[in-house]
C-alpha positions as CSV (number, residue, x, y, z in Angstrom):
1,M,-14.4,47.7,13.0
2,S,-12.2,48.9,16.4
3,G,-14.3,49.8,18.3
4,V,-12.9,53.2,19.4
5,S,-14.5,56.6,18.6
6,R,-13.2,59.6,16.0
7,D,-13.2,62.0,19.1
8,Q,-11.4,60.0,21.6
9,D,-7.7,59.6,22.7
10,V,-6.6,56.5,21.3
11,D,-2.6,55.0,21.9
12,I,-1.0,51.8,20.3
13,D,-1.5,48.5,21.5
14,L,1.7,46.7,21.4
15,S,0.6,43.7,22.8
16,Q,-1.4,43.5,19.5
17,L,0.5,44.1,17.0
18,V,3.1,41.1,18.5
19,R,-0.2,39.3,18.3
20,A,-0.8,39.8,14.7
21,V,2.3,38.8,14.2
22,W,2.3,36.3,15.5
23,A,-0.9,35.3,14.3
24,R,1.0,35.5,10.4
25,R,3.6,34.4,11.2
26,L,3.5,31.1,8.9
27,R,2.7,33.9,6.1
28,I,5.6,36.0,6.9
29,L,7.9,32.6,7.5
30,T,7.2,31.5,3.7
31,I,7.5,35.1,2.1
32,T,10.8,35.3,4.1
33,L,12.0,31.8,2.4
34,V,10.5,32.8,-0.7
35,G,12.2,35.8,-0.7
36,A,15.8,33.6,1.0
37,G,15.0,31.4,-2.3
38,V,15.0,34.4,-4.9
39,A,18.7,35.4,-3.8
40,F,20.0,32.2,-4.3
41,A,18.4,32.3,-6.9
42,G,19.8,35.4,-8.3
43,A,23.4,34.6,-6.5
44,K,23.9,31.3,-8.3
45,I,22.9,33.0,-11.9
46,M,25.1,36.0,-11.3
47,S,28.5,35.4,-12.9
48,P,31.8,35.0,-9.8
49,Q,34.4,37.7,-9.4
50,Y,37.5,37.4,-8.7
51,R,39.7,40.0,-6.8
52,S,43.7,40.0,-6.7
53,E,46.4,42.7,-5.2
54,T,49.5,43.8,-5.6
55,R,51.2,45.8,-2.9
56,I,54.0,48.4,-3.5
57,L,56.1,49.9,-0.9
58,I,58.1,53.3,-1.9
59,E,61.3,53.9,-0.5
60,P,64.7,55.2,-1.8
61,R,66.6,52.6,-3.4
62,A,70.4,53.1,-4.0
63,P,72.7,50.9,-6.1
64,A,74.9,47.8,-4.4
65,F,78.0,50.2,-4.7
66,A,76.7,53.3,-3.1
67,S,78.1,54.9,0.3
68,T,76.4,55.2,2.6
69,Q,76.4,59.0,3.0
70,Q,74.6,58.7,-0.5
71,V,72.2,56.8,1.2
72,N,71.1,58.5,4.0
73,D,71.2,61.9,1.1
74,A,68.6,60.2,-0.9
75,G,66.3,59.1,1.9
76,A,66.3,62.9,3.7
77,G,64.6,63.6,0.4
78,P,60.9,64.6,-0.2
79,L,60.7,61.5,-1.7
80,M,59.0,60.1,1.8
81,D,56.0,62.7,1.9
82,E,52.7,62.2,1.5
83,L,52.5,64.2,-1.9
84,N,54.8,62.3,-3.7
85,I,53.2,59.0,-2.3
86,A,49.9,60.4,-4.3
87,S,51.5,61.7,-7.3
88,Q,52.8,57.7,-7.0
89,V,48.8,56.8,-7.2
90,Q,48.3,58.9,-10.1
91,L,51.1,57.4,-12.1
92,L,50.0,53.9,-11.6
93,Q,46.7,54.8,-12.8
94,S,48.0,56.8,-15.7
95,A,46.9,56.2,-19.6
96,D,50.5,55.5,-20.6
97,L,51.1,52.9,-18.2
98,L,47.3,51.2,-18.8
99,K,48.1,51.3,-22.4
100,K,50.9,49.6,-22.1
101,V,49.5,46.9,-19.5
102,I,46.9,46.3,-21.8
103,N,48.7,45.8,-25.0
104,D,51.5,43.4,-23.1
105,L,48.5,41.2,-21.8
106,K,46.9,41.7,-24.7
107,L,43.2,42.8,-23.5
108,Y,41.5,44.4,-26.9
109,N,40.9,40.1,-27.4
110,L,39.2,39.4,-24.6
111,P,35.2,39.7,-24.4
112,E,35.1,41.1,-20.9
113,F,36.8,44.3,-21.8
114,D,34.5,45.3,-24.4
115,D,30.8,44.6,-23.7
116,A,30.0,47.2,-25.9
117,A,30.6,44.7,-29.1
118,N,28.3,42.2,-27.0
119,G,25.3,44.7,-26.2
120,S,22.4,43.2,-24.5
121,A,18.7,44.0,-25.9
122,M,18.1,46.4,-23.0
123,S,20.7,48.5,-23.6
124,S,20.1,48.8,-27.5
125,I,16.6,50.1,-26.8
126,L,18.0,52.3,-23.8
127,V,20.4,53.7,-26.8
128,K,17.3,54.3,-29.0
129,L,15.3,55.7,-26.8
130,H,18.5,58.5,-26.7
131,L,18.4,57.7,-22.6
132,R,21.8,56.1,-22.7
133,K,25.1,57.0,-25.0
134,N,25.8,54.3,-27.5
135,P,29.3,52.8,-26.3
136,M,30.2,51.7,-30.1
137,E,30.8,55.7,-30.8
138,N,33.8,55.7,-28.6
139,P,37.3,54.0,-30.5
140,P,37.9,50.4,-29.6
141,E,40.9,51.7,-27.5
142,E,39.1,53.9,-24.8
143,R,36.7,51.3,-24.4
144,V,38.7,48.7,-22.9
145,I,40.4,51.2,-21.2
146,D,36.9,52.0,-19.5
147,A,36.3,48.5,-18.7
148,F,39.5,48.2,-17.1
149,V,39.4,51.4,-15.2
150,E,36.3,49.5,-13.8
151,R,37.5,47.1,-12.7
152,L,41.1,48.8,-10.9
153,Q,41.3,50.2,-8.2
154,V,44.6,51.8,-6.4
155,Y,44.8,53.2,-3.3
156,Q,47.4,53.8,-0.5
157,V,47.5,51.7,2.4
158,P,46.5,54.1,5.6
159,G,49.6,55.5,7.7
160,S,52.0,53.8,5.3
161,R,54.2,53.7,2.0
162,V,52.1,50.7,0.8
163,I,50.4,51.2,-2.4
164,G,47.5,48.6,-3.0
165,I,46.5,47.7,-6.8
166,S,43.8,45.6,-6.7
167,F,42.0,44.1,-10.2
168,T,38.1,42.4,-10.4
169,S,38.1,39.6,-13.3
170,K,35.6,36.7,-13.9
171,D,39.1,35.3,-14.7
172,P,41.2,33.9,-11.1
173,K,44.4,33.7,-13.5
174,L,43.8,37.4,-14.9
175,A,42.8,39.3,-12.3
176,A,46.0,38.1,-10.7
177,A,48.7,38.3,-13.6
178,I,47.4,41.8,-14.3
179,P,47.8,43.5,-10.8
180,N,51.5,42.0,-10.7
181,A,51.9,42.8,-14.8
182,M,50.8,46.9,-13.8
183,A,53.8,46.5,-10.7
184,N,56.1,45.0,-13.0
185,V,55.7,48.0,-15.3
186,Y,55.6,50.8,-13.4
187,L,59.2,49.5,-11.5
188,S,60.3,49.3,-14.9
189,T,58.9,52.8,-16.3
190,Q,60.5,53.7,-12.4
191,S,63.7,52.3,-13.6
192,G,64.1,53.6,-17.4
193,A,63.5,57.1,-15.7
194,K,66.1,56.9,-14.1
195,L,68.4,55.7,-16.5
196,D,67.4,58.7,-19.1
197,S,67.9,61.2,-16.3
198,N,71.8,59.8,-15.7
199,S,72.2,59.2,-19.9
200,E,71.5,62.6,-20.1
201,A,73.4,63.8,-17.5
202,T,76.6,61.9,-18.9
203,R,75.3,63.5,-22.5
204,W,75.4,67.2,-21.0
205,L,78.4,67.1,-18.6
206,E,81.3,66.1,-21.6
207,P,80.8,69.0,-23.3
208,E,80.6,70.9,-20.6
209,I,83.9,69.0,-18.4
210,E,85.9,69.9,-21.5
211,S,85.3,73.4,-22.0
212,L,86.1,74.2,-18.3
213,R,89.6,72.0,-18.8
214,R,90.4,74.3,-21.2
215,K,89.5,77.3,-18.8
216,V,91.1,76.4,-16.0
217,S,94.1,75.9,-18.0
218,E,94.0,79.4,-19.3
219,A,93.2,80.6,-16.1
220,E,96.5,79.1,-14.4
221,K,98.6,79.8,-17.4
222,K,97.4,83.6,-16.9
223,V,98.7,83.8,-13.3
224,A,101.9,82.2,-13.3
225,E,102.0,84.9,-16.0
226,Y,101.8,87.5,-13.6
227,R,103.3,86.6,-10.8
228,T,106.7,86.5,-13.1
229,S,105.9,89.3,-15.1
230,H,105.4,91.3,-11.3
231,G,108.0,89.3,-9.1
232,L,105.6,87.8,-7.1
233,L,107.7,84.7,-6.7
234,Q,106.7,82.6,-3.9
235,T,109.1,81.5,-1.2
236,N,106.7,78.8,1.2
237,G,103.5,78.5,-1.3
238,T,101.7,81.1,0.3
239,T,103.9,84.3,0.5
240,T,105.6,86.2,-1.5
241,F,109.2,87.3,-1.9
242,P,109.1,90.5,-1.0
243,A,107.0,89.9,1.8
244,Q,109.0,87.0,3.2
245,Q,112.7,89.8,3.1
246,L,110.9,92.4,5.0
247,N,110.0,90.2,7.2
248,D,113.2,88.2,7.8
249,I,114.8,91.7,8.1
250,S,112.5,93.1,10.5
251,A,113.5,89.5,12.7
252,E,117.1,90.4,12.2
253,L,116.3,94.5,13.2
254,T,114.8,93.0,16.4
255,R,117.8,91.0,17.2
256,V,120.9,94.1,17.1
257,R,118.6,96.1,18.6
258,G,118.7,93.7,21.5
259,D,122.3,93.2,21.3
260,K,123.2,96.6,21.2
261,A,121.4,97.4,24.1
262,N,122.9,94.4,25.8
263,A,126.6,95.8,25.0
264,E,125.2,99.4,26.4
265,A,124.3,98.0,29.8
266,R,127.0,95.6,30.0
267,A,129.6,98.3,29.2
268,Q,127.6,100.5,32.0
269,A,128.4,97.7,34.4
270,V,132.1,98.0,34.1
271,R,132.2,101.3,34.0
272,N,130.6,101.6,36.9
273,A,132.8,99.2,39.3
274,L,135.7,100.9,37.7
275,S,134.6,104.3,38.7
276,S,133.3,103.6,42.1
277,G,136.9,101.1,42.9
278,E,134.7,98.6,44.0
279,A,135.9,94.9,42.8
280,S,135.0,94.1,39.4
281,D,135.8,90.4,39.5
282,T,132.0,89.6,40.4
283,L,131.2,90.8,36.5
284,P,130.5,87.8,34.3
285,D,132.9,90.0,31.3
286,I,135.6,90.2,33.3
287,M,135.2,86.8,35.5
288,S,134.9,85.1,31.8
289,S,138.6,86.8,30.4
290,Q,141.5,83.9,31.1
291,A,143.9,86.9,31.6
292,I,141.9,87.9,33.9
293,Q,141.6,84.9,35.6
294,R,145.8,84.2,35.5
295,L,145.6,87.7,37.2
296,K,143.5,87.2,39.6
297,G,145.1,83.6,40.5
298,T,148.6,85.3,40.8
299,E,147.3,88.3,43.3
300,S,145.5,85.8,44.7
301,G,149.0,83.9,45.8
302,L,151.3,87.1,46.2
303,Q,148.0,87.6,49.2
304,S,149.2,84.6,50.4
305,Q,152.6,84.9,50.7
306,V,152.2,88.5,52.6
307,S,150.2,87.6,55.2
308,D,152.4,84.4,55.9
309,L,155.1,86.7,56.3
310,Q,153.8,89.9,57.8
311,T,153.6,87.3,61.1
312,S,157.5,86.5,61.1
313,L,158.9,90.1,59.4
314,L,158.8,93.3,59.7
315,N,157.1,96.0,57.3
316,S,160.1,97.5,56.1
317,H,161.5,94.1,55.6
318,P,162.9,93.6,51.7
319,R,161.1,90.8,51.2
320,L,157.5,92.2,52.4
321,K,158.4,95.1,50.4
322,S,159.1,93.1,47.3
323,L,155.8,91.3,47.6
324,R,153.7,94.0,47.9
325,A,155.5,95.8,45.1
326,Q,154.6,92.5,43.1
327,L,150.8,92.7,44.6
328,A,150.5,96.5,43.3
329,D,152.1,95.6,40.1
330,I,149.4,92.7,39.6
331,R,146.4,95.1,40.5
332,G,147.8,97.7,37.9
333,Q,147.4,94.9,35.2
334,I,144.2,93.8,36.5
335,R,142.8,97.1,35.6
336,Q,144.3,97.8,32.9
337,E,142.5,94.4,31.4
338,T,139.5,95.1,32.7
339,Q,139.5,98.9,30.9
340,K,140.2,96.7,27.5
341,I,137.5,94.4,28.4
342,L,135.1,97.9,28.6
343,A,136.4,98.9,25.2
344,S,136.0,95.8,23.6
345,I,131.8,95.7,24.9
346,E,131.7,99.2,24.1
347,N,132.8,98.5,20.5
348,E,130.1,95.4,20.3
349,A,127.4,98.1,21.3
350,K,129.0,100.6,18.3
351,V,128.8,97.9,16.0
352,A,125.3,96.7,17.1
353,D,124.2,100.7,16.8
354,L,126.1,100.7,13.1
355,R,124.6,97.3,12.6
356,A,120.7,98.5,13.3
357,S,121.3,101.9,11.1
358,E,122.0,99.3,7.7
359,L,118.9,97.1,8.7
360,E,116.6,100.3,9.5
361,R,117.7,101.3,5.6
362,Q,117.2,97.8,4.0
363,K,113.7,98.1,5.8
364,D,112.7,100.9,4.1
365,T,113.9,100.0,1.2
366,V,112.1,96.8,1.3
367,Q,109.0,97.9,2.5
368,A,108.8,100.3,-0.3
369,N,109.3,96.9,-2.8
370,S,106.7,95.3,-0.8
371,A,104.3,98.1,-1.3
372,R,104.2,98.3,-4.5
373,A,104.5,94.2,-4.3
374,G,101.0,94.4,-2.6
375,E,99.3,96.1,-5.4
376,D,100.4,94.1,-7.7
377,E,99.4,91.2,-5.6
378,V,95.5,92.2,-6.2
379,G,95.2,91.4,-9.6
380,L,97.1,88.0,-9.0
381,N,94.6,87.4,-6.2
382,A,91.4,88.2,-8.7
383,L,92.9,85.8,-11.6
384,E,93.7,83.1,-8.5
385,R,89.8,83.1,-7.5
386,E,89.2,82.7,-11.2
387,A,91.5,79.7,-11.6
388,T,90.6,78.5,-8.3
389,A,86.9,78.6,-9.1
390,Q,86.8,77.0,-12.5
391,R,88.9,74.7,-10.9
392,Q,86.4,73.6,-8.5
393,L,83.7,73.5,-10.9
394,L,84.9,70.8,-13.1
395,E,86.2,68.8,-10.1
396,T,82.4,69.0,-9.6
397,Y,81.3,68.0,-13.1
398,L,84.2,65.1,-13.2
399,V,82.2,63.6,-10.1
400,R,78.8,64.3,-11.1
401,Y,80.2,62.2,-14.6
402,R,81.5,59.5,-13.3
403,E,78.8,58.4,-10.8
404,A,76.2,58.9,-13.6
405,A,78.7,57.0,-16.1
406,S,78.7,54.0,-13.3
407,R,74.7,54.0,-13.6
408,A,74.1,54.0,-17.2
409,D,73.7,50.1,-16.3
410,S,69.9,49.0,-16.1
411,N,71.0,47.0,-13.0
412,S,72.5,50.1,-11.2
413,S,69.2,52.5,-10.9
414,P,66.8,50.5,-9.3
415,A,63.1,52.5,-8.7
416,D,62.2,53.8,-5.4
417,A,59.8,50.8,-4.8
418,R,59.8,47.4,-4.6
419,I,57.0,44.9,-4.7
420,V,56.4,43.4,-1.4
421,S,53.7,41.6,-2.2
422,K,52.5,39.9,-5.1
423,A,49.2,39.1,-6.3
424,I,48.0,34.7,-6.3
425,E,45.1,33.4,-8.1
426,P,42.4,33.6,-6.2
427,V,40.0,30.7,-5.1
428,D,37.1,31.7,-3.3
429,P,34.9,34.7,-6.0
430,Y,35.4,37.8,-4.2
431,F,31.5,38.5,-5.2
432,P,29.0,37.1,-4.9
433,K,29.2,36.0,-1.5
434,V,25.8,33.8,-1.5
435,V,25.7,32.9,2.0
436,P,25.9,36.2,3.1
437,I,23.1,37.5,0.6
438,V,21.4,35.1,1.1
439,V,21.6,36.1,5.0
440,V,21.1,39.5,4.7
441,A,18.2,39.2,2.0
442,A,15.9,36.7,4.3
443,V,16.3,39.6,7.5
444,A,15.6,41.9,5.3
445,T,12.5,39.7,3.8
446,L,11.1,39.1,7.2
447,I,12.1,42.7,8.9
448,L,9.2,44.1,5.8
449,S,6.7,41.3,6.5
450,A,6.5,42.3,9.9
451,I,6.0,45.9,9.3
452,V,4.1,45.6,6.6
453,T,1.4,43.1,9.2
454,M,2.1,46.2,11.7
455,L,1.2,48.8,9.6
456,A,-1.6,47.4,8.4
457,E,-2.9,46.5,11.9
458,L,-2.2,50.2,12.8
459,F,-4.5,51.5,9.4
460,S,-6.8,49.0,10.3
461,G,-7.8,50.8,13.9
462,R,-7.3,46.6,15.0
463,A,-4.1,48.2,17.1
464,L,-5.8,51.1,18.6
465,R,-7.5,51.1,22.3
466,P,-8.9,53.9,23.9
467,I,-7.4,56.0,26.8
468,D,-9.0,58.2,29.6
469,A,-11.9,56.5,29.7
470,S,-14.8,58.8,32.5
471,A,-17.6,57.6,33.7
472,E,-19.8,60.0,31.7
473,T,-18.4,58.2,28.4
474,I,-19.4,54.6,29.3
475,E,-22.7,56.5,30.3
476,A,-23.3,57.4,26.9
477,E,-22.3,54.3,25.3
478,T,-25.2,52.5,27.1
479,G,-27.7,55.1,26.8
480,A,-28.0,55.2,30.7
481,E,-29.8,58.4,31.4
482,E,-30.6,57.8,35.3
483,K,-28.2,60.0,37.5
484,I,-26.8,58.1,40.6
485,A,-27.3,59.2,43.7
486,P,-23.9,60.6,46.0
487,Q,-24.0,57.5,47.8
488,A,-23.7,55.0,45.1
489,A,-20.2,53.4,44.0
490,P,-20.0,51.9,40.9
491,V,-20.7,48.3,39.3
492,V,-19.9,47.7,35.6
493,A,-22.5,44.9,34.3
494,V,-21.8,43.5,31.3
495,R,-24.9,43.2,28.6
496,N,-24.2,41.6,25.1
497,P,-21.2,41.7,22.9
498,A,-22.9,44.6,20.8
499,R,-22.7,46.8,24.2
500,A,-19.6,47.8,26.4
501,S,-21.0,48.2,29.3
502,M,-23.7,50.0,32.0
503,L,-23.6,51.1,35.4
504,A,-25.3,50.6,38.5
505,V,-25.8,51.7,41.9
506,V,-25.9,50.1,45.2
507,A,-26.5,52.6,48.0
508,E,-24.5,52.0,51.7
509,E,-27.6,52.1,53.9
510,E,-29.7,49.3,54.5
511,D,-32.7,51.7,53.3
512,A,-31.2,51.5,50.6
513,I,-30.6,48.0,49.4
514,D,-34.1,47.0,47.4
515,E,-33.5,50.4,45.3
516,A,-30.1,49.0,44.6
517,A,-31.3,44.9,43.5
518,A,-34.0,46.8,41.3
519,Q,-31.7,48.2,39.4
520,V,-29.7,45.7,38.4
521,P,-31.0,43.7,35.3
522,E,-32.9,40.6,35.4
523,D,-31.6,38.9,32.2
524,D,-28.5,36.7,33.0
525,N,-27.4,37.4,29.4
526,E,-26.4,40.7,30.2
527,F,-24.1,39.0,32.6
528,S,-23.1,35.7,30.8
529,V,-19.3,34.3,30.6
530,A,-19.2,35.7,26.2
531,S,-19.9,39.0,27.5
532,V,-17.3,39.2,30.7
533,A,-14.6,38.3,28.1
534,D,-15.5,40.9,24.9
535,Y,-15.1,43.6,28.0
536,L,-12.2,42.0,29.2
537,T,-10.9,42.1,25.4
538,G,-12.0,46.0,25.2
539,S,-10.6,46.9,28.7
540,R,-7.0,45.7,27.7
541,A,-6.1,45.7,31.7
542,P,-3.7,43.6,32.7
543,L,-4.6,41.6,35.2
544,A,-8.3,40.2,36.3
545,I,-9.1,39.0,39.9
546,A,-12.2,36.7,39.8
547,I,-13.6,36.2,43.1
548,S,-16.4,33.4,43.7
549,P,-18.2,33.6,46.7
550,T,-20.7,30.6,46.5
551,G,-17.4,28.6,45.8
552,D,-16.6,25.7,42.7
553,D,-19.7,26.7,40.4
554,G,-18.2,30.6,40.0
555,S,-14.3,28.8,39.8
556,A,-16.1,26.9,37.0
557,A,-17.7,30.1,35.0
558,T,-13.7,31.5,35.6
559,V,-12.4,28.6,33.5
560,L,-14.8,29.3,30.9
561,L,-14.0,32.5,30.8
562,T,-10.2,32.2,30.6
563,R,-10.8,29.3,27.3
564,I,-13.0,32.1,25.9
565,L,-10.6,34.3,25.9
566,A,-7.4,31.8,24.6
567,D,-10.1,31.4,22.1
568,A,-10.4,34.7,20.3
569,G,-6.5,34.6,20.3
570,R,-5.2,36.5,23.8
571,R,-2.1,35.7,26.0
572,V,-3.6,34.6,29.0
573,V,-3.0,32.5,32.3
574,L,-4.9,31.7,34.6
575,I,-3.6,31.1,38.6
576,D,-5.7,28.9,41.0
577,M,-5.9,30.1,44.1
578,T,-8.7,28.6,45.3
579,G,-8.7,26.3,48.5
580,S,-10.2,22.9,46.9
581,G,-8.3,23.5,43.5
582,H,-11.1,23.1,41.2
583,P,-9.9,25.1,37.9
584,T,-6.5,22.4,38.4
585,E,-8.8,19.5,38.3
586,L,-10.6,21.4,35.1
587,M,-7.4,22.0,33.1
588,A,-4.8,20.6,33.7
589,E,-3.4,17.6,32.4
590,D,-1.4,16.1,35.7
591,Q,-3.3,17.2,39.1
592,G,-0.3,16.8,40.9
593,A,2.0,19.2,38.9
594,P,3.6,21.9,40.8
595,G,1.8,24.9,41.3
596,V,1.6,28.4,42.9
597,T,2.3,26.9,46.3
598,D,5.5,25.1,45.3
599,L,6.4,28.5,43.9
600,L,5.5,30.8,46.6
601,C,7.5,27.9,48.9
602,G,10.6,28.1,46.8
603,E,10.5,24.1,45.5
604,A,9.3,25.2,42.2
605,A,11.5,27.1,39.5
606,F,9.2,29.6,38.3
607,G,9.0,28.0,34.2
608,D,8.0,24.7,36.3
609,T,4.8,25.6,37.1
610,I,3.0,27.2,34.2
611,H,1.3,24.2,32.5
612,S,-1.1,24.5,28.9
613,D,-5.1,23.6,29.5
614,R,-5.9,20.5,28.2
615,L,-8.5,22.0,26.3
616,S,-7.2,25.3,24.9
617,D,-4.5,27.6,24.4
618,A,-4.7,29.2,27.9
619,H,-2.2,28.8,30.2
620,L,-2.5,27.3,34.0
621,I,-0.9,28.1,36.8
622,P,-2.5,25.4,39.2
623,Q,-2.7,25.2,42.7
624,G,0.3,23.2,43.4
625,R,1.3,20.0,46.3
626,S,3.1,22.0,49.2
627,D,1.5,23.1,52.5
628,V,-1.0,26.1,51.8
629,R,-0.4,27.5,54.8
630,R,3.2,27.8,54.8
631,A,3.3,28.9,50.9
632,M,0.9,31.9,52.4
633,R,3.7,33.4,54.2
634,G,4.6,34.7,50.9
635,V,1.8,35.7,50.1
636,D,3.4,39.2,49.5
637,R,5.9,37.9,47.0
638,L,2.6,37.1,44.8
639,A,2.6,40.4,43.1
640,L,5.8,40.5,42.0
641,L,4.6,37.2,40.1
642,L,1.8,38.8,38.8
643,D,4.0,41.9,37.3
644,A,6.1,39.7,35.5
645,L,3.2,37.5,34.3
646,A,1.8,40.9,33.3
647,S,4.8,41.2,30.8
648,A,5.0,38.0,29.0
649,Y,0.7,38.0,28.8
650,D,-2.7,40.2,27.3
651,L,-3.9,38.9,30.7
652,V,-3.6,37.3,34.0
653,V,-6.3,35.8,35.5
654,V,-6.3,35.3,39.1
655,E,-8.8,32.7,40.2
656,C,-8.9,33.4,44.5
657,G,-12.4,31.5,45.1
658,A,-14.3,33.1,48.5
659,A,-11.5,35.5,49.1
660,D,-12.3,38.7,50.7
661,V,-11.2,41.9,50.0
662,A,-8.4,42.2,52.3
663,G,-7.1,38.8,50.3
664,V,-7.2,41.0,47.0
665,S,-5.6,43.8,48.3
666,R,-2.2,42.3,49.2
667,L,-2.0,40.5,45.2
668,T,-2.1,43.7,43.6
669,R,0.2,47.3,43.6
670,S,-2.3,48.6,42.1
671,R,-6.4,49.5,41.5
672,D,-5.3,49.1,37.4
673,V,-7.4,45.8,38.0
674,E,-10.4,44.2,36.8
675,I,-12.5,42.5,40.0
676,I,-15.3,40.0,38.6
677,L,-17.9,38.7,40.9
678,S,-18.6,34.8,39.8
679,L,-22.0,34.6,41.1
680,P,-24.0,31.5,39.6
681,Q,-27.1,33.2,41.2
682,L,-27.3,37.1,41.5
683,E,-27.9,37.3,44.9
684,E,-28.9,41.3,46.6
685,T,-27.3,40.8,49.9
686,V,-24.0,39.1,49.1
687,F,-23.6,41.5,46.2
688,V,-24.2,44.8,48.1
689,T,-22.0,43.8,50.9
690,L,-19.3,42.9,48.5
691,M,-19.4,46.4,45.9
692,T,-19.5,48.0,49.5
693,E,-16.4,46.3,50.8
694,F,-14.7,47.0,47.2
695,Q,-15.7,50.8,46.9
696,A,-13.9,51.0,50.7
697,A,-10.9,49.8,49.2
698,G,-11.0,52.1,46.5
699,Y,-11.8,50.0,43.9
700,E,-13.6,51.4,40.9
701,R,-14.9,48.6,38.6
702,V,-16.1,45.2,39.3
703,V,-17.7,43.1,36.6
704,L,-20.7,40.8,37.2
705,M,-20.3,37.3,35.5
706,S,-23.6,35.3,36.8
707,E,-23.6,32.3,34.7
708,G,-22.2,29.8,36.9
709,E,-24.6,26.4,36.4
710,A,-24.2,27.0,32.8
711,A,-20.7,27.2,32.8
712,E,-20.4,24.0,34.3
713,Q,-22.8,22.5,31.8
714,R,-20.7,23.5,28.9
715,L,-17.3,22.6,31.3
716,G,-18.3,19.0,31.7
717,Q,-19.9,18.4,28.2
718,A,-16.2,19.6,26.5
719,A,-14.9,17.5,28.7
């Protein structure tokens, strides 16, 4: 029975769950070992499966004689997109490719790929009960393909253009041979598709090229005939004869008009010089005449003679007169020669004018001819465009034909993929992995066993404890009907194991002492060590402070209480805080073992101060060897140590000897603690005094344990 009322609020006792699992540790370990053994046997019975993998890289591959531009053009196409890679994955799983691999390796002769022919008894029963389709109804080829697909895995490696082909088989050689065979068949199929495409292109281009050659010849012939019939002869390959002739006449007309204007300007300059009487020897046309140059030379010589003779002769001298007459005659000749030059220039202008008129007439005629030639060129251009289009198409077909014809060989048309990793024969089986299976099975069995144990403990109620128990609930359980005076403080007196507790009242005034003492039961069994142990088990308090006002006989009762709790399956530790060290003498194997004083002085580690009881499963922290006064300077640290011990043990019992309330208050941070008054003989005065002090300090629960002499006798017998 759990001892929990149906109407009480309860909480899950995690420590009880842990204790339950620990108490059944041998059973759980046995179940775990059995589970691991079954997993090991099952893994060994299973047939080993081997897996191997081949990887193919999808990339554009051009023939060795292809140019760099062709390779770049091939790589720029849609070959590298994700859809194309996914298409290649589906192509590797196509039925035609699988059938070719199966036939090449003769897999239909292997029992591994036709398990239906050697079906098990269970499979036959399921087929007869119509719970499973009869596999023999399928054709043998389909059964082999189904078994092949179940062991095959084709996938794209994430973030790359690599396709993996893995296969699982009982035969390691076959596990490596099938992926390699699939890769070879795939590459052969892709290369064959290219060869078929090139052959088909060659067969289609041959008649088309012949037809285009005839069409190009006919088109060029029509162009030549049209050009001849319409007089559209080419001069420099781009311009017709009328157009060239018109260009020449226009250029000549421009030149002649320029000559005419130049001649008229020169004649006007000479004419102006003659009319104004200015010197004409500055004009280029006059100075360029040799006759003028000779006359000018003669005139200069005569003028020099006249100038020389005028200095010595008179003006009427015959010599001067003769020279002056010659000079006038020379000047007349110069004027006549200038008139001749002017007439010559005017004739040049007239000739240029006549030449311009003739060129203009020819230009008009040629323009008319050029206009007719332009109309004829419209038809010529149409014929030339047709011939050019046919010629370009023929050249394109010839290039494509040469490319297709050059790739007619199987080595010249590689597949757009290559094998980057071939499958090798595996050494270790892919499945089953004996060690991981055994480890996982053992861990799973251990966890399930622990969970089942905890669930059983919860459903039995042993892992449930009541919470928020009030004083009224305690009175209802014990059947106490007496009302407590408002001045009294509650003290818990433990009855026999069948009852949990009772309430007694102690008055603070001197006149209420006798009445409080009369309410304390006289039966020592109600305050026995066993009754206190049962009470502490039910209270679930993490800490119990034992006070022995009478000395070692009370400490002996505390030692007996600790051993009873340990024998009941609770993890309990006793801390010896007495001055005499009597608990250490009763429990420790080594009386000089390090203890609480060494820990408080910093002369021993925490783990070194915990020792086992020599007669039970309880643990002991002895008094220690260090100076007590120096250790008590660090007594405030003891509260932290008690909290740490409370998290590791079900109950921490501190035997304080003849301690007072002030000393107890320094050990505890909270009031969730059980105070045990270990009195071998119940003395009302001592009892009431202690109860009054603890009431004033705020401690609500005080347990009376009065079996000191009997405890000494039992400990002596056990020793």
